[in-house]
N, C-alpha and C positions, 0 to 999 in steps of 0.2 A: 618236731624238733623243739627242745626246750627253748624258751624265750631268751634265756641268758646266752645260749650258744649262738642264736641268730644275731643278737645285738653285737656279740664279740666279733663274729665273722664280718658283719657290716663295717664295724670300726676298723678292722684290720684291712679290709679291702680298700677303704678310703685312704688309710695311711700308707698303703702300698703303692698308691698312684704317685707318679713323679716322672720327671724327665730323665732320660738315660745319659745325657751328656755327650752322646755320639756326635751330634751335629756341631756342638761346641768344639770338640777336639778337631774335627775336620776344618772348621772355621780357622782355628789357630794355625793349623798346618798350612792352610791356603795362604794366609797372610805371611807366614814365614817364607813360603815359596814365592811370594810376590804376585800370586793370583788373586787380585783384589775383587775381580768380577765374581769368581766362584765364592769367595768369602762372603760377599754381600748377599748372594743368592741363598747361602746357607742360613743367614739371619732371618730369612722369611719362613723358615721351617717352624712348625708348631713345637718342635722339641727344643728350639733355641731360646730357653728361658722366657717363654711367653706367659707362664703362670704368674699370678699376682705376687706370690711370695718371692719370685726370683727376678723381678723387674730390675732391681739394681744391678744384678750381674749382667743383664741384657744391656742396660744403659751404659755401664762401664765399657763394654765391648764396642757398642755402636759409637760412643764418643771417641774411643781410640781409633776405630776404623776410619772415621771421617777426619780425625786429626792427622793420621798417617797419609791420608789422601790430600791434605792441604785444604780440606773443607772445614774451615775453622768455625764458621757460624753454626753449622750443623753439629760439630763436635761439642761446642760450648753449650748448645741446647741440651744435649744428653748429659754432659757433665753437671750442669746446674740441676737437672732433674734428679740425678743420683745423689747430689749433695743434700737436697731438700728432703728426699726420702730417707736417707741415712740419718739425718738429724732427727726426723720424726720418729724413726724406729728406735734410735738410741735412747730416746727419753721414755720409751715404754718398757715396762717390765714384762718379759715373756715367761717368767717362772711359773705363773699360775695358768698359763694358756693351755688349751687342750693339746695343741701341737707339741708343746714342750714336755708335757707329762705323758702323752700316750702315743702320738703319731711319730713318724720318722723325722729326723732332723731336717730333711729336705723340704718339709712343709712349713718350717718356721720362716717367717719373713727375713730375707737376707739383706742386712745393712751393708755388709762388706767387712772384711777383716780390718783391724785397726790400721795396719800398714797400708791397706788399700785406700782407706779413708784419708790417710795422710798423703798418699801419692795423688789422690784426686785433687787436693789443693794445689799441688805442684802443676798438674796439667791445666787446671783452671787459670792459674797465674800465667803460665807459659802461653796458653792459647789467647788470653786477653792481650798479652803483650804483642804477640804475632799479628793479631788483628789490628792493633793500634799502628803498627808499622806498615802493614799491607794497605790498610785504608779502605777496604770494601768487604761486603758480604757477598759470597758467591751465590749464583742462581742455584736453586734446588727444587725438588718436587716433594710435596707433602700431601697428606690425605686427611680430609675433613668430612665427616659424616659419610664415609664410604666413597667419596669422590676425590680424584686426584687434582691437585692444584699446584700451579707453577709459581714459585716465588722468584721474581726476577732479581738479577744482580743489582746491588745497591751500593753506591759510593758513599763513603763517610764524609761529613763536613768536619771542620776542625774540632768542633765540640764533641762529636762522637768519637773521634780519634782519642781525644783527651779522656773521654769517659772510659774507654777500654784501657788506656794507660793507667788511669787511677784504679781501675778494677784489678789490674795485675798486681798492684801494690796492696790493695785491700784483701786480696786472696792470701797474701803472705801474712797479714795480720790475723785473718780468720784461721789460717794454718797454725799459727802460734797459739791461738786460743784453744784450738782442738787439742794440741799436744799438752797444753797446760791442764786441760780437763783430764786427759789420760793419766798424767802424772799424779794429779790430786786424787784420783779415784782408785789407784792401784798401789798396794803396799809391796807387790812382788817386783823386786829390782830387775828380774829377768824378763818381765813382761814388756812388750813394746809400748813405749810411751814417749820416745824422742826419735827424731829423724835427722840424720846428718845432712840430708838434702835441704831440709828446712833452714839449716845454718848457711850452707854454701849458696844455694839458689836464692834464699831469702836475702842474704847479704848482697848478692848481685843485683837484685831488684831494688833494694834500698839505695845502692850506689848509683844505679841508673836513674832513679828518681831524683837524686842529687841535692836535696836540701841538707843543711847542716845537721838537722835532727836525724835525717835518714842515714847520713854518713856515720853518725855516732852509734846508731843502732847496728849498722853493718859492721863497724869495728868490734862491737861486743859479740856479734854472731861469729865472727872469725876467731875471736878469742875463746869462744866456747868449743871450737873444734877439738883441740887437744884434750879437753876435759871429757868430751863425749867419746873420744877414742879410748880413754881409760875406763869408761863406765859402760855405757850401753853397747859399745862396739868392741869391747875388750875381747870378746870371743869370736869376732868375725874373722875367719881364716884369711880372707883376701885383704884385710886391712892391717895385718900384722907386719912387723919388720919394715921392709922397703916401702911398700905401699902406704903404710901408716906414716912413715917419715916424709914421703912425698906430699901427703895430704897436709901434714903440719907445716911443711915449707910453703905449700901453696897458700894456706890460710894466712901465714905470716906475710908473704909477699903481697897478697891481695889486701891485707889490712894496711900495709904501707902505701899501696897504690891508691887508696881512698883519697889521700890528700896530695897526690902528685899533680903537678901542673899539666896544662893541656899538651905541652910539647913532649911529655914523658909518659903520660897516663896510657895504660893499656886500653885500647879502644875497640878491640874485637874480642868478643866472648863466644866460646864454642861450648855447646851442650850436646853431648853425644850419648844416645841410648843404644846399647848393644844387646843382641839376643832377645829372647823372651823368657819370662819368669818360669821357674821350675813348676810343673803342673801339680795340682792336687790329684792324688790317686787313691783308690780304695784299697785298704789293707784288711785282710780277713783275720778275725780273732776267734779262736775256739773258747767256749765258755761253759763252765759247770755251775749248775745251781744246786746247792745243798738240799738234800731231802727234807731237812727241817723246815725249809721255806714253804714246801708244799703241805707238810703236815700241819703247819700253823693255820692253814685255811680250812682244815677239816680233819676230824679225828675218828669218824665213824668207821666201823669195820669194812663196810662196802667201799668207802672212799680209799682206805688204806689198801684194800685188795685191788681196787681199780688202778691205783698208782703203780702197784707192783707189776701190773700187766702192760701199762701204756708207756712207762718211762724207759725201761731197758731198750737199748738199741737206737734211741732217738739222739741224733747228732744236733748239737746246739752251737750255733756260731752267729757272728754278726760282723759288720764292716764299720770301719772308721776311716775318716779322711786322713791322709798323710801326705807329706811332701818329701820327695827323695832328696838325699843330701847332694847339693850341687857341687860341681867342680869349682875350683878357685877361678876367679875372673882372670882372663888372659890379659897380658900386657898389650897396650895399644899406643901407637905413636901417630902424631900428626905432622905431615910435611906440607909446606905451602910454597908455591912458586908464583912469581909475578907474571905479568903479561908477556914479558920477554923470555919466559921459561927459566929464569934464574931462581934457584931455591933461596927463600928469604927466612924460612923458619923450619925447624925440625926439633920437635920436643915431645916428651911422653905426655899422654893424656892422664889426668889425675882422677883416680877412682874416688867418687864422692858418695855413691849409694850402691852397695852390693845387695840388690833387691831380693834375689833368690835366697841369699844367705839369711836375710831377715825373715823371710817366710819360713824357711827350714827351722830356724831357731824358735819361732813361735809354736810350730807344731810339735817340735821335739819337747818343748816345755809343757805343752798341753796334753801330750799323749796319754799319760797315766790318768789324768782327770777325765779324758774322753772315755777311756775304757771303763772307769769306775761309774761314771754317770750312765753310760749305756747299759752296763751290767745291772744297775739298780732298776732301770726302766724295764729291761728285759725280764728280770725276775718277776715283776708285777704282771707282765704280759703272759709269761709261761704259766704262772700260778693260776691266773684267770682262765687260761686255756684248759688247764688240767681240771679245774673245778667244773667248767662248762662241759667238758667231754665226759667227765665221770658222772654228770647228772643223767647221762644216757644209760649208765651201767646198772644192771640188776643181776645179782649173783645167781638168781634162779633162771636166768635167760642167757644161754650161751651166745646167742646172736648179739646181745647187747654189748658183750666184750669186744667183738669185732667193730661194732658201731663206735664205741668209745675210743678204741685205738685209732680207727680211721679219722674220727673227728679231731683227735689230738694231733695226728700226723698232718692233717690238712691245715690246722691252725699254725703248726710249726712252720710250714712252708710260707704261709701268709705273714707270719711274724718276721721271718728272715727277709722276705721281700720288702716289708715295711721298714726294716732297719738298714736300708741301703746307706752307704756313706754319702755324706753331703759334700760333694766335690765341686760345688759352685765356686768359681773364683774368677778373677780378672786376668784372663789369659794373655792379653796384649800388653801387660806391663813388661818393661824391659828386664832382662837379666841383671843389668847394671847400668848406672849412669856415670859418665865421666865428664870432666870439665877442664877448660884451659882458657887462659886469656893471653893475648899478644898485642904488641904495639906495631901497627902496620900503617904505611903511608896510603894516601888516597890512591885508588886504582882498582883494576880487575885482577883477580887471583884464581888459581886453581889449587885444590887441596886433595890430599889423600890421607885416608886412615889406614894404617898398616898394622898387622898383627901376625906374629909368627913368620915374618918374612914375606907375607902376601898382602896385597892391597885389597881391603874389604870394602872400601868406599872411595869413589872419586866424585868430586863436586866442584862447583865454581861459585864465587861470590864477589861482591863489589864492596869496597870500602869507600864511603862518601864522607861528607862533612859532619855526619851525625856524631854526637858525643859517644854513642855506643852502637856498635853493629853486632847483632846477634846472629850467629850461624847455628841453626838447629838441625841436627842430623839424627836419622833413625836407621839402624842397621839390624832389623829383626832376624836376619839369617846368619848373623855373626856367631 
């Protein structure tokens, strides 16, 4: 077998290797169904993003898994690892790498989509704040040099509580820096570069921090909300008309509340994450390479004759990642009753982050570019495969025609398998984030989140003397 064909087949075999995503899909379904034990077991599978190029996708999910379980120290460990790796990968150009030019996209190191990197800062800030209020690190098991090790529960002293409190605010500043970088580096007004949640949660954190300077920052962030609705979120279906007006009114009210006295200030803040983000899926694209692309690589009579025999009947296609268009975010209401059972609040939750719609917008914007880039790479692969296969052809040997046809057909199958869609994504991100603030007296309360006339979440909480009480709710099956 000619050397060039051997080399080509070896490269295609390497680039065809990758995870199937099956275990990840089962993991997401298990979390949605509340089966956290099965979900964690699935993360131990070799197919669950264990390859070096996919570690960030793995860390995103493990961070979210532990966060949903209330295991905040473990969650933060994975979130921090993901941030550092994303930062490292973002500074490296992959345009000249072997993976970017020849292998499938699934072999390129995954830093995370821009909206995923943005949401990562939200979860870092939120987790730090929850740790500062809870005041301890949970016990957990880790593995070092192949041996399991138990990390015991550890209570925080005042300094460590303050450390996490400060880190919650620092994550907001890091978030702003990230979004500033995205804005500076992109001239495409439709590309993701600003996040409404960075305004509303960022302002919340600055308000909770409480200094005069932080309140001024928070006021500006709330003032940015209407502007962002008219620019980056102008095409978000769920933030049009009524929901958009609710968000504007929420930002205005919160802006005024920044300077309210203790007797009137809204002291209970609700952050509600509903559903799970729309999944990335593979979309099959049929593709035609013009004959001229093949002829440019060889013009001899034998080569032209060989092409005439191996090209007819060969089906050429590839996959790209896509995100299905999500349904509009449903309406949700929050009701609160005191210890005596008396209803003391009934208000609509305010949509502040339609995450699935953001993901859909990004992939819709990139679809044509993905097809074009993949087509250009495929052209090079197919032409190389044709040249390699035709090196077996000899017009005086009838058997060589069958060998050339078989070699090309085999190469096509390997090429198609190497061009699988890169469907790595952060599957435990919510479909949407909603917020609300209330003024409640000290005491014990029960709450319900209601949508479509049905209660989707029941919970309890206590309002103490704290300046701010955060009620953090997750409803992945909503």
